[in-house]
All heavy atoms as an XYZ file, in Angstrom:
906
protein
N      -3.266    -13.819     25.871
C      -2.745    -14.353     24.644
C      -3.412    -15.670     24.361
O      -3.267    -16.662     25.078
C      -1.270    -14.513     24.732
C      -0.439    -13.236     24.998
S       1.284    -13.642     25.050
C       1.870    -12.230     24.180
N      -4.209    -15.668     23.251
C      -4.972    -16.905     22.990
C      -4.402    -17.669     21.843
O      -4.817    -18.760     21.581
C      -6.375    -16.487     22.598
O      -6.334    -15.629     21.470
C      -7.074    -15.771     23.762
N      -3.341    -17.145     21.108
C      -2.775    -17.922     20.066
C      -1.858    -19.037     20.582
O      -1.524    -19.035     21.722
C      -2.030    -16.983     18.999
C      -0.905    -16.254     19.661
O      -0.805    -16.249     20.931
O      -0.108    -15.643     18.953
N      -1.450    -19.867     19.675
C      -0.654    -21.049     20.042
C       0.661    -20.660     20.609
O       1.162    -21.249     21.643
C      -0.517    -21.943     18.842
C      -0.131    -23.374     19.135
C      -0.106    -24.178     17.939
N       0.881    -23.596     17.031
C       1.087    -23.995     15.725
N       0.331    -24.904     15.229
N       1.991    -23.439     15.003
N       1.340    -19.708     20.042
C       2.633    -19.278     20.524
C       2.461    -18.590     21.846
O       3.272    -18.796     22.775
C       3.413    -18.344     19.500
C       3.663    -19.182     18.237
C       4.685    -17.780     20.108
C       4.179    -18.353     17.141
N       1.489    -17.674     21.966
C       1.278    -16.975     23.225
C       0.908    -17.899     24.380
O       1.282    -17.673     25.483
N       0.198    -19.027     24.073
C      -0.162    -19.941     25.139
C       1.052    -20.639     25.712
O       1.093    -20.942     26.912
C      -1.078    -20.999     24.553
N       2.097    -20.859     24.915
C       3.292    -21.457     25.423
C       4.031    -20.583     26.387
O       4.734    -21.042     27.278
C       4.237    -21.871     24.273
N       3.878    -19.274     26.215
C       4.594    -18.317     27.053
C       3.658    -17.600     28.016
O       4.022    -16.588     28.576
C       5.296    -17.287     26.219
C       6.351    -17.871     25.297
C       6.144    -18.051     23.952
C       7.568    -18.253     25.861
C       7.105    -18.605     23.104
C       8.547    -18.824     25.050
C       8.357    -18.930     23.703
O       9.288    -19.555     22.942
N       2.506    -18.160     28.284
C       1.528    -17.469     29.139
C       2.034    -17.374     30.568
O       1.724    -16.430     31.307
C       0.209    -18.198     29.130
N       2.800    -18.330     31.025
C       3.343    -18.320     32.378
C       4.715    -17.675     32.466
O       5.363    -17.758     33.516
C       3.455    -19.773     32.884
C       2.010    -20.423     32.989
O       1.072    -19.645     33.240
O       1.956    -21.627     32.795
N       5.091    -16.953     31.413
C       6.423    -16.304     31.444
C       6.421    -15.191     32.454
O       5.482    -14.412     32.526
C       6.722    -15.813     30.037
C       8.117    -15.289     29.894
O       8.873    -15.439     30.867
O       8.428    -14.728     28.841
N       7.475    -15.081     33.249
C       7.586    -14.011     34.253
C       7.599    -12.604     33.652
O       7.068    -11.639     34.195
N       8.285    -12.520     32.474
C       8.328    -11.187     31.853
C       6.997    -10.705     31.394
O       6.611     -9.533     31.525
C       9.311    -11.252     30.662
C       9.443     -9.993     29.838
C      10.029     -8.837     30.663
C      10.342    -10.247     28.633
N       6.224    -11.691     30.832
C       4.852    -11.310     30.398
C       4.009    -10.840     31.567
O       3.272     -9.840     31.505
C       4.217    -12.534     29.737
C       3.022    -12.185     28.893
O       3.030    -11.094     28.344
O       2.124    -13.018     28.784
N       4.136    -11.533     32.689
C       3.349    -11.122     33.915
C       3.817     -9.762     34.403
O       3.009     -8.949     34.823
C       3.520    -12.134     35.002
N       5.093     -9.493     34.373
C       5.668     -8.226     34.847
C       5.165     -7.081     33.906
O       4.803     -6.015     34.376
C       7.182     -8.239     34.867
N       5.125     -7.325     32.596
C       4.608     -6.285     31.700
C       3.150     -6.054     31.921
O       2.676     -4.884     31.860
C       4.878     -6.721     30.265
C       6.361     -6.675     29.836
C       6.554     -7.297     28.440
C       6.899     -5.232     29.873
N       2.353     -7.091     32.116
C       0.918     -6.925     32.459
C       0.722     -6.128     33.690
O      -0.196     -5.288     33.829
C       0.193     -8.272     32.503
C      -0.317     -8.713     31.199
C      -1.388     -9.833     31.399
N      -0.856    -10.951     32.119
C      -0.188    -12.044     31.675
N       0.139    -12.058     30.420
N       0.193    -12.974     32.447
N       1.559     -6.352     34.734
C       1.398     -5.605     35.996
C       1.710     -4.170     35.848
O       1.170     -3.340     36.490
C       2.295     -6.242     37.030
N       2.586     -3.806     34.907
C       2.963     -2.376     34.728
C       2.159     -1.631     33.770
O       2.337     -0.474     33.503
C       4.429     -2.264     34.369
C       5.332     -2.733     35.494
C       6.771     -2.381     35.164
O       7.069     -1.633     34.283
N       7.672     -2.883     36.042
N       1.212     -2.347     33.098
C       0.311     -1.728     32.154
C      -0.501     -0.602     32.856
O      -1.118     -0.905     33.856
C      -0.597     -2.699     31.490
C      -1.464     -2.145     30.439
C      -2.349     -3.112     29.693
N      -2.556     -4.312     30.503
C      -3.005     -5.404     29.967
N      -3.357     -5.513     28.714
N      -3.224     -6.480     30.745
N      -0.520      0.640     32.299
C      -1.265      1.651     32.929
C      -2.783      1.377     32.914
O      -3.307      0.836     31.955
C      -0.934      2.940     32.164
C      -0.400      2.471     30.879
C       0.163      1.077     31.109
N      -3.491      1.754     33.908
C      -4.910      1.580     34.009
C      -5.590      2.619     33.130
O      -5.069      3.729     32.953
C      -5.412      1.679     35.412
C      -4.862      0.565     36.371
C      -5.241     -0.801     35.845
O      -6.368     -1.012     35.440
N      -4.269     -1.680     35.894
N      -6.720      2.326     32.573
C      -7.439      3.304     31.738
C      -7.845      4.512     32.564
O      -8.158      4.437     33.727
C      -8.703      2.620     31.268
C      -8.700      1.281     31.836
C      -7.434      1.089     32.605
N      -7.745      5.698     31.942
C      -8.106      6.915     32.630
C      -9.636      7.077     32.664
O     -10.312      6.893     31.692
C      -7.488      8.112     31.859
C      -7.886      9.439     32.506
C      -5.979      7.988     31.799
N     -10.127      7.408     33.833
C     -11.569      7.587     34.038
C     -11.926      8.970     33.511
O     -11.380      9.959     34.032
C     -11.958      7.427     35.515
C     -13.478      7.666     35.624
C     -11.566      6.044     35.966
N     -12.742      9.039     32.454
C     -13.061     10.333     31.844
C     -14.541     10.602     31.783
O     -14.977     11.506     31.114
C     -12.416     10.380     30.445
C     -12.990      9.340     29.496
O     -13.833      8.537     29.890
O     -12.581      9.386     28.339
N     -15.276      9.830     32.509
C     -16.784      9.988     32.590
C     -17.399     10.097     31.208
O     -18.342     10.897     30.985
C     -17.090     11.283     33.384
C     -16.678     11.185     34.829
O     -16.765     10.076     35.415
O     -16.201     12.235     35.395
N     -16.918      9.235     30.313
C     -17.556      9.142     28.987
C     -17.149     10.184     27.997
O     -17.693     10.306     26.926
N     -16.100     10.973     28.300
C     -15.616     12.001     27.435
C     -15.149     11.428     26.101
O     -15.485     11.876     25.063
C     -14.512     12.808     28.074
C     -13.911     13.852     27.146
C     -14.582     15.011     26.817
C     -12.637     13.604     26.613
C     -13.934     15.942     25.975
C     -12.113     14.551     25.716
C     -12.784     15.653     25.411
N     -14.366     10.358     26.164
C     -13.812      9.734     24.944
C     -14.919      9.184     24.091
O     -14.921      9.440     22.876
C     -12.830      8.623     25.352
O     -11.830      9.114     26.195
C     -12.158      7.971     24.100
N     -15.905      8.592     24.673
C     -17.075      8.071     23.867
C     -17.827      9.196     23.163
O     -18.232      9.080     22.048
C     -17.972      7.257     24.802
N     -17.978     10.396     23.892
C     -18.691     11.508     23.294
C     -17.914     12.058     22.123
O     -18.435     12.390     21.106
C     -18.948     12.539     24.344
C     -20.035     12.164     25.298
C     -20.510     13.348     26.173
N     -19.427     14.053     26.807
C     -18.953     13.749     28.008
N     -19.385     12.699     28.703
N     -17.930     14.455     28.591
N     -16.567     12.187     22.265
C     -15.772     12.695     21.190
C     -15.764     11.740     19.987
O     -15.931     12.176     18.883
C     -14.279     12.888     21.717
C     -13.357     13.213     20.527
C     -14.208     14.050     22.665
N     -15.668     10.461     20.281
C     -15.658      9.509     19.178
C     -17.025      9.527     18.398
O     -17.089      9.354     17.166
C     -15.348      8.113     19.629
C     -13.909      7.952     20.160
S     -12.695      8.429     18.974
C     -12.780      7.159     17.761
N     -18.106      9.681     19.174
C     -19.455      9.740     18.598
C     -19.613     10.973     17.732
O     -20.369     11.036     16.791
C     -20.529      9.619     19.657
N     -18.957     12.087     18.100
C     -19.097     13.365     17.415
C     -18.235     13.409     16.084
O     -18.455     14.229     15.261
C     -18.651     14.533     18.260
N     -17.291     12.517     15.910
C     -16.442     12.439     14.743
C     -17.248     12.007     13.579
O     -18.196     11.205     13.682
C     -15.269     11.551     14.961
C     -14.239     12.020     15.934
C     -13.112     10.908     16.163
C     -13.548     13.336     15.489
N     -16.926     12.545     12.337
C     -17.687     12.075     11.158
C     -17.253     10.617     10.864
O     -16.218     10.165     11.276
C     -17.158     12.995     10.071
C     -15.873     13.490     10.535
C     -15.932     13.523     12.037
N     -18.148      9.932     10.172
C     -17.788      8.590      9.841
C     -16.567      8.469      8.898
O     -16.252      9.468      8.289
C     -19.044      8.060      9.031
C     -20.150      9.048      9.355
C     -19.472     10.298      9.729
N     -15.935      7.377      8.948
C     -14.682      7.190      8.235
C     -14.836      7.450      6.664
O     -14.004      8.097      6.095
C     -14.091      5.817      8.436
C     -12.795      5.520      7.740
C     -11.685      6.472      8.275
C     -12.375      4.101      8.022
N     -15.973      7.038      6.130
C     -16.186      7.207      4.684
C     -16.257      8.663      4.314
O     -15.831      9.074      3.221
C     -17.483      6.473      4.265
N     -16.777      9.547      5.154
C     -16.868     10.934      4.878
C     -15.445     11.541      5.018
O     -15.138     12.517      4.234
C     -17.811     11.660      5.820
C     -19.254     11.118      5.545
C     -17.765     13.160      5.668
C     -20.259     11.663      6.564
N     -14.650     11.086      5.909
C     -13.319     11.639      6.115
C     -12.377     11.290      4.992
O     -11.336     11.923      4.851
C     -12.760     11.220      7.439
N     -12.671     10.244      4.224
C     -11.748      9.784      3.180
C     -11.850     10.727      1.886
O     -12.684     11.539      1.825
C     -12.035      8.408      2.751
C     -11.752      7.330      3.816
C     -12.164      5.963      3.321
C     -10.286      7.333      4.200
N     -10.846     10.561      1.045
C     -10.804     11.313     -0.127
C     -12.042     11.008     -1.036
O     -12.497      9.854     -1.089
C      -9.510     10.963     -0.921
C      -9.426     11.725     -2.247
C      -8.320     11.267     -0.043
N     -12.584     11.991     -1.788
C     -13.738     11.658     -2.604
C     -13.406     10.640     -3.625
O     -12.296     10.531     -4.097
C     -14.014     13.047     -3.307
C     -13.247     14.047     -2.555
C     -12.196     13.373     -1.774
N     -14.417      9.891     -4.069
C     -14.222      8.816     -5.019
C     -13.788      9.330     -6.386
O     -13.129      8.560     -7.102
C     -15.529      8.001     -5.137
N     -14.094     10.524     -6.773
C     -13.757     11.006     -8.066
C     -12.320     11.465     -8.165
O     -11.805     11.733     -9.274
C     -14.680     12.188     -8.467
C     -14.674     13.317     -7.490
C     -15.561     13.467     -6.503
C     -13.765     14.353     -7.432
N     -15.241     14.590     -5.762
C     -14.095     15.188     -6.317
C     -12.662     14.724     -8.184
C     -13.441     16.273     -5.977
C     -11.927     15.862     -7.812
C     -12.320     16.664     -6.694
N     -11.628     11.540     -7.030
C     -10.285     12.195     -7.086
C      -9.255     11.274     -7.821
O      -8.476     11.797     -8.613
C      -9.805     12.388     -5.656
C      -8.455     13.091     -5.640
C      -8.047     13.438     -4.244
N      -6.759     14.090     -4.305
C      -5.924     14.110     -3.287
N      -6.265     13.579     -2.179
N      -4.765     14.678     -3.394
N      -9.260      9.997     -7.554
C      -8.204      9.127     -8.223
C      -8.401      9.122     -9.703
O      -7.404      9.281    -10.472
C      -8.318      7.706     -7.654
C      -7.672      7.594     -6.264
C      -7.627      6.166     -5.824
C      -6.976      6.098     -4.392
N      -6.955      4.689     -3.926
N      -9.612      8.903    -10.259
C      -9.761      8.952    -11.735
C      -9.360     10.298    -12.309
O      -8.798     10.423    -13.375
C     -11.219      8.660    -11.969
C     -11.684      7.937    -10.781
C     -10.874      8.433     -9.645
N      -9.717     11.434    -11.565
C      -9.379     12.763    -12.092
C      -7.841     12.921    -12.045
O      -7.330     13.490    -13.057
C      -9.993     13.820    -11.201
N      -7.171     12.495    -11.138
C      -5.691     12.581    -11.106
C      -5.099     11.760    -12.226
O      -4.137     12.174    -12.977
C      -5.125     12.136     -9.776
C      -3.596     11.973     -9.773
C      -5.555     13.166     -8.655
N      -5.646     10.533    -12.495
C      -5.129      9.679    -13.559
C      -5.334     10.391    -14.913
O      -4.468     10.342    -15.782
C      -5.878      8.357    -13.550
N      -6.501     11.029    -15.116
C      -6.782     11.725    -16.361
C      -5.806     12.935    -16.528
O      -5.210     13.183    -17.590
C      -8.211     12.195    -16.432
C      -8.520     13.153    -17.529
C      -9.128     10.971    -16.585
N      -5.611     13.649    -15.430
C      -4.677     14.793    -15.519
C      -3.243     14.379    -15.861
O      -2.578     14.963    -16.669
C      -4.764     15.584    -14.220
C      -6.031     16.349    -13.964
C      -5.986     16.967    -12.546
C      -6.171     17.443    -15.006
N      -2.800     13.294    -15.222
C      -1.403     12.759    -15.574
C      -1.385     12.267    -17.019
O      -0.386     12.484    -17.717
C      -1.011     11.622    -14.653
C      -0.414     12.171    -13.357
C      -0.913     12.167    -12.134
C       0.875     12.711    -13.254
N      -0.101     12.722    -11.260
C       1.073     13.068    -11.905
C       1.932     13.002    -14.159
C       2.234     13.650    -11.403
C       3.105     13.516    -13.694
C       3.236     13.889    -12.362
N      -2.444     11.643    -17.498
C      -2.447     11.244    -18.888
C      -2.364     12.379    -19.849
O      -1.559     12.446    -20.780
C      -3.800     10.404    -19.144
O      -3.796      9.375    -18.265
C      -3.807      9.882    -20.607
N      -3.134     13.461    -19.552
C      -3.060     14.693    -20.340
C      -1.670     15.313    -20.280
O      -1.172     15.828    -21.308
C      -4.130     15.690    -19.991
C      -5.471     15.324    -20.427
C      -6.639     15.739    -19.706
C      -5.712     14.603    -21.636
C      -7.883     15.363    -20.138
C      -6.968     14.284    -22.063
C      -8.075     14.659    -21.345
N      -1.113     15.315    -19.089
C       0.283     15.878    -18.921
C       1.293     15.097    -19.793
O       2.140     15.645    -20.465
C       0.665     15.902    -17.505
N       1.198     13.765    -19.754
C       2.207     12.930    -20.518
C       1.931     13.147    -22.005
O       2.899     13.270    -22.771
C       2.069     11.457    -20.104
C       2.559     11.277    -18.678
C       2.781     10.537    -21.070
C       2.240     10.014    -18.083
N       0.685     13.171    -22.430
C       0.388     13.429    -23.857
C       0.898     14.832    -24.257
O       1.504     15.033    -25.334
C      -1.122     13.277    -24.136
C      -1.489     11.846    -24.015
C      -1.491     13.832    -25.485
C      -3.018     11.604    -24.101
N       0.736     15.826    -23.431
C       1.195     17.184    -23.706
C       2.697     17.239    -23.844
O       3.274     17.828    -24.756
N       3.435     16.511    -22.919
C       4.887     16.460    -23.015
C       5.344     15.735    -24.296
O       6.269     16.194    -24.956
C       5.443     15.791    -21.750
C       5.226     16.697    -20.567
C       6.927     15.505    -21.912
C       5.535     16.003    -19.176
N       4.638     14.671    -24.614
C       4.992     13.953    -25.821
C       4.761     14.771    -27.102
O       5.631     14.711    -28.003
C       4.192     12.653    -25.928
N       3.643     15.547    -27.107
C       3.420     16.385    -28.309
C       4.332     17.585    -28.379
O       4.640     18.078    -29.454
C       1.919     16.842    -28.282
C       0.946     15.763    -28.466
C      -0.519     16.299    -28.398
C       1.107     15.109    -29.879
N       4.801     18.058    -27.212
C       5.657     19.251    -27.185
C       7.111     18.893    -27.538
O       7.892     19.731    -27.898
C       5.582     20.005    -25.906
O       6.082     19.226    -24.877
N       7.490     17.641    -27.368
C       8.840     17.195    -27.657
C       8.772     16.064    -28.678
O       9.039     14.847    -28.355
C       9.514     16.703    -26.379
C       9.654     17.736    -25.295
C      10.102     17.096    -24.015
C      10.601     18.831    -25.697
N       8.417     16.257    -29.983
C       8.222     15.190    -30.926
C       9.503     14.454    -31.154
O       9.416     13.175    -31.316
C       7.700     15.887    -32.138
C       8.084     17.343    -31.984
C       8.162     17.557    -30.536
N      10.645     15.051    -31.205
C      11.928     14.361    -31.474
C      12.243     13.383    -30.351
O      12.636     12.202    -30.612
N      12.076     13.837    -29.131
C      12.355     12.939    -27.984
C      11.359     11.760    -27.968
O      11.756     10.628    -27.711
C      12.295     13.752    -26.650
C      12.398     12.837    -25.481
C      13.369     14.795    -26.632
N      10.114     12.093    -28.254
C       9.096     11.007    -28.243
C       9.396      9.947    -29.347
O       9.256      8.813    -29.111
C       7.716     11.618    -28.466
O       7.441     12.607    -27.439
C       6.579     10.559    -28.446
N       9.771     10.443    -30.489
C      10.054      9.580    -31.643
C      11.262      8.651    -31.298
O      11.257      7.493    -31.543
C      10.311     10.337    -32.850
C      10.493      9.439    -34.131
C      10.695     10.292    -35.360
O      10.929     11.491    -35.262
N      10.581      9.634    -36.512
N      12.326      9.266    -30.740
C      13.493      8.500    -30.315
C      13.153      7.493    -29.258
O      13.600      6.310    -29.271
C      14.605      9.456    -29.809
C      15.227     10.242    -30.901
O      15.067      9.850    -32.060
O      15.900     11.232    -30.567
N      12.349      7.882    -28.292
C      11.986      6.923    -27.238
C      11.151      5.783    -27.742
O      11.406      4.591    -27.390
C      11.117      7.719    -26.176
C      10.687      6.884    -24.953
C      11.905      6.447    -24.157
C       9.796      7.749    -24.083
N      10.220      6.050    -28.646
C       9.368      5.022    -29.224
C      10.265      4.058    -30.060
O      10.156      2.833    -29.992
C       8.257      5.560    -30.058
C       7.551      4.469    -30.836
C       7.250      6.234    -29.125
N      11.141      4.609    -30.877
C      12.053      3.880    -31.681
C      12.960      2.971    -30.917
O      13.124      1.800    -31.211
C      12.833      4.777    -32.628
C      13.690      4.063    -33.662
C      14.459      4.998    -34.548
N      13.481      5.671    -35.429
C      13.558      6.974    -35.741
N      14.579      7.674    -35.351
N      12.634      7.521    -36.506
N      13.574      3.514    -29.885
C      14.461      2.734    -29.018
C      13.709      1.609    -28.245
O      14.190      0.517    -28.059
C      15.240      3.574    -28.055
C      16.271      4.505    -28.703
C      17.305      3.667    -29.487
O      17.800      2.666    -28.903
O      17.589      3.961    -30.692
N      12.488      1.940    -27.772
C      11.705      0.904    -27.093
C      11.384     -0.197    -28.079
O      11.456     -1.409    -27.651
C      10.393      1.579    -26.521
O      10.776      2.654    -25.633
C       9.588      0.568    -25.802
N      10.972      0.115    -29.251
C      10.649     -0.886    -30.232
C      11.889     -1.767    -30.564
O      11.861     -2.958    -30.622
C      10.134     -0.215    -31.511
C       9.803     -1.241    -32.607
C       8.622     -1.946    -32.505
C      10.633     -1.395    -33.716
C       8.288     -2.865    -33.494
C      10.326     -2.323    -34.659
C       9.119     -3.046    -34.591
N      13.041     -1.094    -30.638
C      14.285     -1.795    -30.942
C      14.646     -2.789    -29.820
O      15.049     -3.936    -30.026
C      15.474     -0.798    -31.187
C      16.767     -1.507    -31.637
C      17.858     -0.509    -31.790
N      18.247      0.137    -30.516
C      19.064     -0.401    -29.607
N      19.585     -1.579    -29.857
N      19.383      0.198    -28.519
N      14.449     -2.332    -28.576
C      14.772     -3.139    -27.479
C      13.862     -4.390    -27.436
O      14.353     -5.513    -27.197
C      14.704     -2.373    -26.160
C      14.709     -3.285    -24.961
C      15.878     -1.400    -26.028
N      12.620     -4.238    -27.681
C      11.696     -5.322    -27.496
C      11.669     -6.222    -28.750
O      11.187     -7.371    -28.605
C      10.279     -4.779    -27.232
C      10.122     -4.348    -25.826
C       9.853     -3.002    -25.541
C      10.158     -5.193    -24.715
C       9.718     -2.572    -24.234
C      10.060     -4.796    -23.460
C       9.822     -3.503    -23.228
O       9.699     -3.063    -21.903
N      12.124     -5.774    -29.847
C      12.079     -6.642    -31.038
C      13.431     -7.192    -31.450
O      13.551     -8.185    -32.158
C      11.459     -5.903    -32.219
O      12.194     -4.741    -32.546
C      10.009     -5.564    -31.935
N      14.532     -6.519    -31.106
C      15.850     -6.953    -31.587
C      16.534     -7.952    -30.771
O      17.389     -8.686    -31.222
C      16.721     -5.679    -31.743
N      16.207     -8.015    -29.501
C      16.937     -8.964    -28.645
C      16.017    -10.214    -28.359
O      14.929    -10.098    -27.891
C      17.282     -8.290    -27.295
C      18.163     -7.100    -27.438
C      17.721     -5.814    -27.114
C      19.420     -7.234    -27.883
C      18.545     -4.710    -27.197
C      20.232     -6.147    -28.008
C      19.788     -4.911    -27.711
O      20.622     -3.776    -27.845
N      16.598    -11.353    -28.669
C      15.816    -12.628    -28.405
C      15.751    -12.872    -26.919
O      16.656    -12.530    -26.179
C      16.677    -13.658    -29.135
C      18.034    -13.134    -29.188
C      17.894    -11.637    -29.283
N      14.617    -13.352    -26.478
C      14.368    -13.606    -25.060
C      14.163    -15.118    -24.942
O      13.347    -15.691    -25.617
C      13.160    -12.875    -24.518
C      12.896    -13.210    -23.106
C      13.328    -11.386    -24.717
N      14.924    -15.740    -24.048
C      14.769    -17.160    -23.800
C      13.712    -17.452    -22.787
O      13.237    -16.562    -22.092
C      16.122    -17.742    -23.351
O      16.404    -17.289    -22.025
N      13.240    -18.687    -22.724
C      12.185    -19.013    -21.838
C      12.592    -18.820    -20.368
O      11.787    -18.327    -19.580
C      11.801    -20.498    -22.091
C      10.547    -20.955    -21.305
C       9.354    -20.134    -21.639
C      10.277    -22.403    -21.672
N      13.842    -19.181    -19.939
C      14.229    -18.925    -18.532
C      14.211    -17.429    -18.185
O      13.842    -17.037    -17.131
C      15.650    -19.484    -18.385
C      15.716    -20.547    -19.507
C      14.821    -20.030    -20.650
N      14.605    -16.553    -19.184
C      14.527    -15.107    -18.943
C      13.104    -14.638    -18.749
O      12.852    -13.747    -17.890
C      15.290    -14.410    -20.063
C      16.725    -14.544    -20.155
C      17.320    -13.922    -21.343
O      16.675    -13.841    -22.405
N      18.592    -13.484    -21.276
N      12.272    -15.163    -19.606
C      10.833    -14.781    -19.490
C      10.279    -15.223    -18.141
O       9.479    -14.506    -17.527
C      10.101    -15.363    -20.700
C       8.619    -14.966    -20.791
C       8.538    -13.450    -20.988
C       7.972    -15.655    -21.976
N      10.573    -16.482    -17.792
C      10.058    -17.023    -16.494
C      10.630    -16.201    -15.314
O       9.857    -15.937    -14.370
C      10.511    -18.484    -16.374
N      11.818    -15.796    -15.371
C      12.363    -15.018    -14.250
C      11.704    -13.613    -14.252
O      11.319    -13.144    -13.152
C      13.922    -14.764    -14.472
C      14.488    -13.877    -13.486
C      14.739    -14.270    -12.214
C      14.741    -12.506    -13.775
C      15.294    -13.433    -11.216
C      15.312    -11.670    -12.862
C      15.569    -12.149    -11.566
N      11.412    -13.000    -15.372
C      10.781    -11.720    -15.427
C       9.338    -11.836    -14.868
O       8.941    -10.968    -14.089
C      10.716    -11.138    -16.804
N       8.612    -12.914    -15.247
C       7.279    -13.104    -14.728
C       7.299    -13.318    -13.251
O       6.435    -12.786    -12.520
C       6.534    -14.266    -15.516
C       5.248    -14.603    -14.849
C       6.348    -13.837    -16.954
N       8.268    -14.153    -12.802
C       8.382    -14.487    -11.403
C       8.687    -13.172    -10.569
O       8.126    -12.950     -9.489
N       9.643    -12.377    -11.036
C       9.989    -11.152    -10.394
C       8.838    -10.186    -10.300
O       8.591     -9.505     -9.295
C      11.163    -10.490    -11.085
N       8.059    -10.140    -11.394
C       6.861     -9.273    -11.404
C       5.792     -9.729    -10.390
O       5.176     -8.990     -9.686
C       6.270     -9.173    -12.811
N       5.632    -11.089    -10.317
C       4.705    -11.649     -9.353
C       5.099    -11.392     -7.928
O       4.295    -11.035     -7.099
C       4.573    -13.142     -9.611
N       6.391    -11.530     -7.647
C       6.861    -11.255     -6.306
C       6.686     -9.790     -5.951
O       6.256     -9.452     -4.820
C       8.411    -11.648     -6.146
C       8.493    -13.183     -6.231
C       8.962    -11.075     -4.893
C       9.913    -13.665     -6.329
N       6.982     -8.889     -6.908
C       6.766     -7.491     -6.592
C       5.315     -7.158     -6.378
O       5.003     -6.390     -5.559
C       7.368     -6.668     -7.826
N       4.464     -7.773     -7.196
C       2.999     -7.584     -6.997
C       2.526     -8.024     -5.700
O       1.774     -7.332     -5.002
C       2.255     -8.236     -8.139
C       0.773     -8.079     -8.023
S      -0.242     -9.130     -9.079
C       0.136    -10.735     -8.362
N       2.926     -9.218     -5.286
C       2.464     -9.760     -3.981
C       3.030     -8.944     -2.854
O       2.365     -8.724     -1.813
C       2.878    -11.222     -3.867
C       1.887    -12.155     -4.551
C       2.156    -12.786     -5.767
C       0.540    -12.429     -4.199
N       1.012    -13.439     -6.155
C       0.064    -13.307     -5.162
C      -0.210    -12.131     -3.078
C      -1.239    -13.828     -5.100
C      -1.519    -12.638     -3.001
C      -1.973    -13.470     -4.020
N       4.249     -8.465     -2.964
C       4.847     -7.698     -1.910
C       4.076     -6.384     -1.785
O       3.709     -5.904     -0.639
C       6.358     -7.382     -2.230
O       6.989     -8.645     -2.335
C       6.939     -6.520     -1.155
N       3.813     -5.700     -2.895
C       3.063     -4.475     -2.845
C       1.679     -4.655     -2.310
O       1.152     -3.856     -1.527
C       3.052     -3.845     -4.263
N       1.000     -5.739     -2.715
C      -0.358     -5.997     -2.243
C      -0.322     -6.282     -0.724
O      -1.203     -5.736     -0.053
C      -0.970     -7.234     -2.972
O      -0.913     -6.944     -4.369
C      -2.302     -7.545     -2.491
N       0.613     -7.061     -0.299
C       0.723     -7.306      1.147
C       1.023     -6.063      1.983
O       0.405     -5.835      3.007
N       1.856     -5.205      1.438
C       2.124     -3.943      2.112
C       0.916     -3.043      2.180
O       0.569     -2.507      3.179
C       3.248     -3.182      1.426
C       3.548     -1.856      2.032
C       4.249     -1.708      3.229
C       3.112     -0.704      1.397
C       4.483     -0.532      3.843
C       3.413      0.535      1.950
C       4.053      0.578      3.153
O       4.307      1.848      3.729
N       0.171     -3.014      1.047
C      -1.015     -2.148      0.981
C      -2.066     -2.675      1.950
O      -2.714     -1.844      2.685
C      -1.577     -2.095     -0.462
N      -2.267     -3.982      1.952
C      -3.321     -4.551      2.900
C      -2.900     -4.383      4.311
O      -3.699     -3.943      5.123
C      -3.510     -6.083      2.600
C      -4.262     -6.748      3.662
C      -4.192     -6.243      1.212
N      -1.620     -4.569      4.628
C      -1.190     -4.389      5.963
C      -1.280     -2.959      6.508
O      -1.743     -2.704      7.584
C       0.271     -4.921      6.088
C       0.763     -4.856      7.498
C       1.988     -5.664      7.648
N       1.921     -6.234      8.974
C       2.785     -7.073      9.417
N       3.771     -7.427      8.746
N       2.678     -7.526     10.642
N      -0.937     -2.006      5.638
C      -0.971     -0.607      6.102
C      -2.459     -0.191      6.189
O      -2.807      0.648      7.039
C      -0.247      0.334      5.179
O      -0.710      0.155      3.821
C       1.284      0.062      5.234
N      -3.384     -0.667      5.323
C      -4.728     -0.281      5.357
C      -5.351     -0.894      6.654
O      -6.249     -0.220      7.234
C      -5.508     -0.669      4.147
O      -5.682     -2.087      4.098
N      -5.005     -2.072      7.013
C      -5.505     -2.687      8.223
C      -5.013     -1.960      9.432
O      -5.723     -1.788     10.441
C      -5.166     -4.162      8.278
C      -5.870     -5.079      7.354
C      -5.325     -6.527      7.497
C      -7.379     -5.063      7.547
N      -3.735     -1.507      9.387
C      -3.241     -0.795     10.502
C      -3.931      0.590     10.669
O      -4.154      0.987     11.789
C      -1.740     -0.531     10.324
N      -4.343      1.211      9.565
C      -4.981      2.494      9.685
C      -6.395      2.284     10.180
O      -6.863      3.036     11.014
C      -5.015      3.163      8.251
C      -5.880      4.353      8.264
C      -3.616      3.565      7.903
N      -7.123      1.256      9.649
C      -8.523      1.080     10.049
C      -8.612      0.451     11.398
O      -9.574      0.756     12.176
C      -9.205      0.118      9.046
C      -9.403      0.786      7.673
C      -9.936     -0.130      6.675
O     -10.388     -1.277      7.028
O     -10.009      0.178      5.520
N      -7.695     -0.457     11.801
C      -7.854     -1.186     13.026
C      -7.157     -0.506     14.104
O      -7.288     -0.372     15.176
């Protein structure tokens, strides 16, 4: 343990006991290295680059198709959305709270995405 917190507990008996019970690596005469070398690179194993834009386009077409097939519902939805955004006055504290909540949600989602991608890659 090289970090500051780990250095304070380096002489801890529990830490030493856990290190003593750690299983030793299995001797496999290079089998693991050969298997890892035979695996395709990570970039090849990932989803193709065109898939995300294609899915976005398909969802866009699906939403447009639903909107065109249900014109009454679409018109009501647009009218009510317009009424909500234009009829109710919004104060500066309400706006600040909404922006702050959106920023917190964005940072949380970004942190989760980065953390899970690092866990997958590392």
